[in-house]
Structure formats: C-alpha cells, structure tokens
DRENKOLVO-45665 format. One record per residue (C-alpha): x, y, z; residue number from 1. Coordinates in steps of 0.5 Angstrom, whole numbers. Example, Ala and Ser with C-alpha at 12.3 -4.5 7.8 and 13.67 -1.06 7.14 Angstrom:
BEGIN
<node><xx>25</xx><yy>-9</yy><zz>16</zz><kedren>1</kedren></node>
<node><xx>27</xx><yy>-2</yy><zz>14</zz><kedren>2</kedren></node>
***
This chain:
BEGIN
<node><xx>186</xx><yy>233</yy><zz>221</zz><kedren>1</kedren></node>
<node><xx>185</xx><yy>229</yy><zz>227</zz><kedren>2</kedren></node>
<node><xx>182</xx><yy>235</yy><zz>231</zz><kedren>3</kedren></node>
<node><xx>181</xx><yy>231</yy><zz>238</zz><kedren>4</kedren></node>
<node><xx>188</xx><yy>228</yy><zz>238</zz><kedren>5</kedren></node>
<node><xx>191</xx><yy>236</yy><zz>237</zz><kedren>6</kedren></node>
<node><xx>186</xx><yy>238</yy><zz>242</zz><kedren>7</kedren></node>
<node><xx>189</xx><yy>233</yy><zz>247</zz><kedren>8</kedren></node>
<node><xx>196</xx><yy>235</yy><zz>246</zz><kedren>9</kedren></node>
<node><xx>193</xx><yy>243</yy><zz>247</zz><kedren>10</kedren></node>
<node><xx>190</xx><yy>240</yy><zz>254</zz><kedren>11</kedren></node>
<node><xx>197</xx><yy>237</yy><zz>256</zz><kedren>12</kedren></node>
<node><xx>200</xx><yy>244</yy><zz>255</zz><kedren>13</kedren></node>
<node><xx>194</xx><yy>247</yy><zz>259</zz><kedren>14</kedren></node>
<node><xx>196</xx><yy>242</yy><zz>265</zz><kedren>15</kedren></node>
<node><xx>203</xx><yy>245</yy><zz>265</zz><kedren>16</kedren></node>
<node><xx>200</xx><yy>252</yy><zz>266</zz><kedren>17</kedren></node>
<node><xx>195</xx><yy>248</yy><zz>272</zz><kedren>18</kedren></node>
<node><xx>201</xx><yy>246</yy><zz>275</zz><kedren>19</kedren></node>
<node><xx>204</xx><yy>253</yy><zz>276</zz><kedren>20</kedren></node>
<node><xx>197</xx><yy>255</yy><zz>278</zz><kedren>21</kedren></node>
<node><xx>196</xx><yy>259</yy><zz>272</zz><kedren>22</kedren></node>
<node><xx>190</xx><yy>259</yy><zz>269</zz><kedren>23</kedren></node>
<node><xx>190</xx><yy>253</yy><zz>265</zz><kedren>24</kedren></node>
<node><xx>190</xx><yy>254</yy><zz>258</zz><kedren>25</kedren></node>
<node><xx>194</xx><yy>251</yy><zz>253</zz><kedren>26</kedren></node>
<node><xx>195</xx><yy>251</yy><zz>245</zz><kedren>27</kedren></node>
<node><xx>198</xx><yy>248</yy><zz>239</zz><kedren>28</kedren></node>
<node><xx>200</xx><yy>250</yy><zz>232</zz><kedren>29</kedren></node>
<node><xx>199</xx><yy>245</yy><zz>227</zz><kedren>30</kedren></node>
<node><xx>202</xx><yy>246</yy><zz>220</zz><kedren>31</kedren></node>
<node><xx>202</xx><yy>240</yy><zz>215</zz><kedren>32</kedren></node>
<node><xx>199</xx><yy>235</yy><zz>220</zz><kedren>33</kedren></node>
<node><xx>205</xx><yy>236</yy><zz>225</zz><kedren>34</kedren></node>
<node><xx>206</xx><yy>240</yy><zz>231</zz><kedren>35</kedren></node>
<node><xx>211</xx><yy>246</yy><zz>230</zz><kedren>36</kedren></node>
<node><xx>209</xx><yy>250</yy><zz>236</zz><kedren>37</kedren></node>
<node><xx>206</xx><yy>249</yy><zz>243</zz><kedren>38</kedren></node>
<node><xx>204</xx><yy>254</yy><zz>249</zz><kedren>39</kedren></node>
<node><xx>201</xx><yy>255</yy><zz>255</zz><kedren>40</kedren></node>
<node><xx>199</xx><yy>261</yy><zz>260</zz><kedren>41</kedren></node>
<node><xx>205</xx><yy>264</yy><zz>263</zz><kedren>42</kedren></node>
<node><xx>202</xx><yy>271</yy><zz>265</zz><kedren>43</kedren></node>
<node><xx>203</xx><yy>270</yy><zz>273</zz><kedren>44</kedren></node>
<node><xx>210</xx><yy>266</yy><zz>272</zz><kedren>45</kedren></node>
<node><xx>213</xx><yy>272</yy><zz>268</zz><kedren>46</kedren></node>
<node><xx>209</xx><yy>278</yy><zz>271</zz><kedren>47</kedren></node>
<node><xx>207</xx><yy>280</yy><zz>264</zz><kedren>48</kedren></node>
<node><xx>199</xx><yy>280</yy><zz>261</zz><kedren>49</kedren></node>
<node><xx>201</xx><yy>278</yy><zz>254</zz><kedren>50</kedren></node>
<node><xx>204</xx><yy>271</yy><zz>256</zz><kedren>51</kedren></node>
<node><xx>197</xx><yy>268</yy><zz>253</zz><kedren>52</kedren></node>
<node><xx>198</xx><yy>261</yy><zz>251</zz><kedren>53</kedren></node>
<node><xx>196</xx><yy>263</yy><zz>244</zz><kedren>54</kedren></node>
<node><xx>201</xx><yy>269</yy><zz>244</zz><kedren>55</kedren></node>
<node><xx>207</xx><yy>264</yy><zz>246</zz><kedren>56</kedren></node>
<node><xx>205</xx><yy>259</yy><zz>241</zz><kedren>57</kedren></node>
<node><xx>205</xx><yy>264</yy><zz>235</zz><kedren>58</kedren></node>
<node><xx>212</xx><yy>267</yy><zz>237</zz><kedren>59</kedren></node>
<node><xx>215</xx><yy>260</yy><zz>237</zz><kedren>60</kedren></node>
<node><xx>211</xx><yy>258</yy><zz>230</zz><kedren>61</kedren></node>
<node><xx>214</xx><yy>264</yy><zz>227</zz><kedren>62</kedren></node>
<node><xx>221</xx><yy>262</yy><zz>229</zz><kedren>63</kedren></node>
<node><xx>220</xx><yy>255</yy><zz>226</zz><kedren>64</kedren></node>
<node><xx>217</xx><yy>258</yy><zz>219</zz><kedren>65</kedren></node>
<node><xx>221</xx><yy>264</yy><zz>219</zz><kedren>66</kedren></node>
<node><xx>216</xx><yy>268</yy><zz>217</zz><kedren>67</kedren></node>
<node><xx>210</xx><yy>273</yy><zz>221</zz><kedren>68</kedren></node>
<node><xx>205</xx><yy>269</yy><zz>216</zz><kedren>69</kedren></node>
<node><xx>203</xx><yy>263</yy><zz>219</zz><kedren>70</kedren></node>
<node><xx>199</xx><yy>261</yy><zz>213</zz><kedren>71</kedren></node>
<node><xx>197</xx><yy>253</yy><zz>212</zz><kedren>72</kedren></node>
<node><xx>197</xx><yy>253</yy><zz>220</zz><kedren>73</kedren></node>
<node><xx>191</xx><yy>251</yy><zz>225</zz><kedren>74</kedren></node>
<node><xx>191</xx><yy>253</yy><zz>232</zz><kedren>75</kedren></node>
<node><xx>188</xx><yy>249</yy><zz>237</zz><kedren>76</kedren></node>
<node><xx>187</xx><yy>252</yy><zz>244</zz><kedren>77</kedren></node>
<node><xx>183</xx><yy>249</yy><zz>250</zz><kedren>78</kedren></node>
<node><xx>179</xx><yy>255</yy><zz>251</zz><kedren>79</kedren></node>
<node><xx>176</xx><yy>260</yy><zz>246</zz><kedren>80</kedren></node>
<node><xx>181</xx><yy>266</yy><zz>245</zz><kedren>81</kedren></node>
<node><xx>180</xx><yy>273</yy><zz>248</zz><kedren>82</kedren></node>
<node><xx>181</xx><yy>279</yy><zz>244</zz><kedren>83</kedren></node>
<node><xx>188</xx><yy>280</yy><zz>244</zz><kedren>84</kedren></node>
<node><xx>189</xx><yy>273</yy><zz>242</zz><kedren>85</kedren></node>
<node><xx>184</xx><yy>273</yy><zz>236</zz><kedren>86</kedren></node>
<node><xx>187</xx><yy>279</yy><zz>234</zz><kedren>87</kedren></node>
<node><xx>194</xx><yy>276</yy><zz>233</zz><kedren>88</kedren></node>
<node><xx>191</xx><yy>269</yy><zz>230</zz><kedren>89</kedren></node>
<node><xx>188</xx><yy>274</yy><zz>225</zz><kedren>90</kedren></node>
<node><xx>194</xx><yy>278</yy><zz>224</zz><kedren>91</kedren></node>
<node><xx>198</xx><yy>272</yy><zz>223</zz><kedren>92</kedren></node>
<node><xx>194</xx><yy>270</yy><zz>217</zz><kedren>93</kedren></node>
<node><xx>192</xx><yy>263</yy><zz>220</zz><kedren>94</kedren></node>
<node><xx>187</xx><yy>258</yy><zz>217</zz><kedren>95</kedren></node>
<node><xx>183</xx><yy>256</yy><zz>223</zz><kedren>96</kedren></node>
<node><xx>182</xx><yy>256</yy><zz>230</zz><kedren>97</kedren></node>
<node><xx>180</xx><yy>250</yy><zz>234</zz><kedren>98</kedren></node>
<node><xx>178</xx><yy>251</yy><zz>241</zz><kedren>99</kedren></node>
<node><xx>175</xx><yy>246</yy><zz>246</zz><kedren>100</kedren></node>
<node><xx>170</xx><yy>251</yy><zz>251</zz><kedren>101</kedren></node>
<node><xx>167</xx><yy>258</yy><zz>250</zz><kedren>102</kedren></node>
<node><xx>169</xx><yy>263</yy><zz>254</zz><kedren>103</kedren></node>
<node><xx>163</xx><yy>267</yy><zz>256</zz><kedren>104</kedren></node>
<node><xx>167</xx><yy>273</yy><zz>259</zz><kedren>105</kedren></node>
<node><xx>172</xx><yy>275</yy><zz>254</zz><kedren>106</kedren></node>
<node><xx>172</xx><yy>270</yy><zz>248</zz><kedren>107</kedren></node>
<node><xx>172</xx><yy>273</yy><zz>241</zz><kedren>108</kedren></node>
<node><xx>171</xx><yy>267</yy><zz>236</zz><kedren>109</kedren></node>
<node><xx>163</xx><yy>267</yy><zz>237</zz><kedren>110</kedren></node>
<node><xx>162</xx><yy>268</yy><zz>245</zz><kedren>111</kedren></node>
<node><xx>162</xx><yy>276</yy><zz>245</zz><kedren>112</kedren></node>
<node><xx>164</xx><yy>277</yy><zz>238</zz><kedren>113</kedren></node>
<node><xx>167</xx><yy>274</yy><zz>232</zz><kedren>114</kedren></node>
<node><xx>173</xx><yy>278</yy><zz>230</zz><kedren>115</kedren></node>
<node><xx>175</xx><yy>272</yy><zz>226</zz><kedren>116</kedren></node>
<node><xx>169</xx><yy>272</yy><zz>221</zz><kedren>117</kedren></node>
<node><xx>169</xx><yy>280</yy><zz>220</zz><kedren>118</kedren></node>
<node><xx>168</xx><yy>283</yy><zz>213</zz><kedren>119</kedren></node>
<node><xx>172</xx><yy>289</yy><zz>215</zz><kedren>120</kedren></node>
<node><xx>178</xx><yy>285</yy><zz>215</zz><kedren>121</kedren></node>
<node><xx>182</xx><yy>283</yy><zz>209</zz><kedren>122</kedren></node>
<node><xx>183</xx><yy>276</yy><zz>212</zz><kedren>123</kedren></node>
<node><xx>178</xx><yy>271</yy><zz>215</zz><kedren>124</kedren></node>
<node><xx>180</xx><yy>265</yy><zz>220</zz><kedren>125</kedren></node>
<node><xx>175</xx><yy>259</yy><zz>220</zz><kedren>126</kedren></node>
<node><xx>173</xx><yy>257</yy><zz>227</zz><kedren>127</kedren></node>
<node><xx>171</xx><yy>250</yy><zz>230</zz><kedren>128</kedren></node>
<node><xx>169</xx><yy>250</yy><zz>236</zz><kedren>129</kedren></node>
<node><xx>167</xx><yy>245</yy><zz>242</zz><kedren>130</kedren></node>
<node><xx>172</xx><yy>240</yy><zz>241</zz><kedren>131</kedren></node>
<node><xx>173</xx><yy>236</yy><zz>247</zz><kedren>132</kedren></node>
<node><xx>169</xx><yy>241</yy><zz>250</zz><kedren>133</kedren></node>
<node><xx>167</xx><yy>237</yy><zz>257</zz><kedren>134</kedren></node>
<node><xx>174</xx><yy>236</yy><zz>258</zz><kedren>135</kedren></node>
<node><xx>177</xx><yy>243</yy><zz>257</zz><kedren>136</kedren></node>
<node><xx>171</xx><yy>246</yy><zz>261</zz><kedren>137</kedren></node>
<node><xx>172</xx><yy>241</yy><zz>266</zz><kedren>138</kedren></node>
<node><xx>180</xx><yy>243</yy><zz>267</zz><kedren>139</kedren></node>
<node><xx>178</xx><yy>250</yy><zz>268</zz><kedren>140</kedren></node>
<node><xx>172</xx><yy>249</yy><zz>273</zz><kedren>141</kedren></node>
<node><xx>177</xx><yy>245</yy><zz>277</zz><kedren>142</kedren></node>
<node><xx>183</xx><yy>250</yy><zz>277</zz><kedren>143</kedren></node>
<node><xx>178</xx><yy>255</yy><zz>279</zz><kedren>144</kedren></node>
<node><xx>175</xx><yy>251</yy><zz>285</zz><kedren>145</kedren></node>
<node><xx>182</xx><yy>249</yy><zz>287</zz><kedren>146</kedren></node>
<node><xx>184</xx><yy>256</yy><zz>287</zz><kedren>147</kedren></node>
<node><xx>178</xx><yy>259</yy><zz>291</zz><kedren>148</kedren></node>
<node><xx>179</xx><yy>253</yy><zz>296</zz><kedren>149</kedren></node>
<node><xx>187</xx><yy>255</yy><zz>297</zz><kedren>150</kedren></node>
<node><xx>184</xx><yy>263</yy><zz>298</zz><kedren>151</kedren></node>
<node><xx>180</xx><yy>261</yy><zz>304</zz><kedren>152</kedren></node>
***
C-alpha cells in the first residue's frame, strides 16, 4: 500500500477545508487499494461539533460497503485523530489508521493516549504515524497563522 500517495489525497481533502476556513484536516478511506470515501472538516460550515473529517468519511464508507463494519479498510488522516474519531475508527473495526502529524492537545493514537491499542477493547487498530508529517504540520501551522492575522 502506497502510504504517501493516499496521504497526499488526504492532504487534498484538508485543503478543501482550509478554503472554507475550517481547520484543515482531511482523510480518505482505502479498501483493497481503492479510495472508497473522503472527508474534510465541516464543523463550522455545518455548525455541528461531530462533523470531523473522519466521521464524514466513515459515514460515506459504510454506505459504500453496505455495513457498519469497515474491516479491511485503512483510514488516512492528515492529523492524529481525536478521542471521538479514534473511537469511531475502533468501533468501525478498521484495520489501520495512518496519520501525518501528531495532535498534542487532543490526539488519541499516541499523543495523549492510544485508544486503538488497548487490551480492554475487543479490537485493535494498527497505527502508522508521520506519513508526510512535515507537509501535514505546515498546513495546520499556516492555517492558524492566517486565522490569527485575520482576527487582528
């Protein structure tokens, strides 16, 4: 599986969020080496706290596969998933989460804790980190710099 290719596709999704002045987090879900769903943050646009990139993509992937189980799927996310999204990934029984940069304030794939590798749950999700890390981190830094400039 070409991690960098799929992460680049997630970055393209994040750029869509950036254009809407949404926190630029994007993701794609891959099944059998094909992208079956995409998502980017829409919390402000839709005035809904759960409209994270991962949740949007998971909803689409479930429709594509016709099941709530996303076994055999990998999710590529530009930023380490939060507790809500990590929980959704776990509940969907995905095989793997691949992310770009860590989220030191809310990440639950290793930063604050790792929900995806916990013996108390009946499923574990492989975590692959730091794929196109610099590009993902720069997108976030640029966004927040731009937002601070606009708010002055």
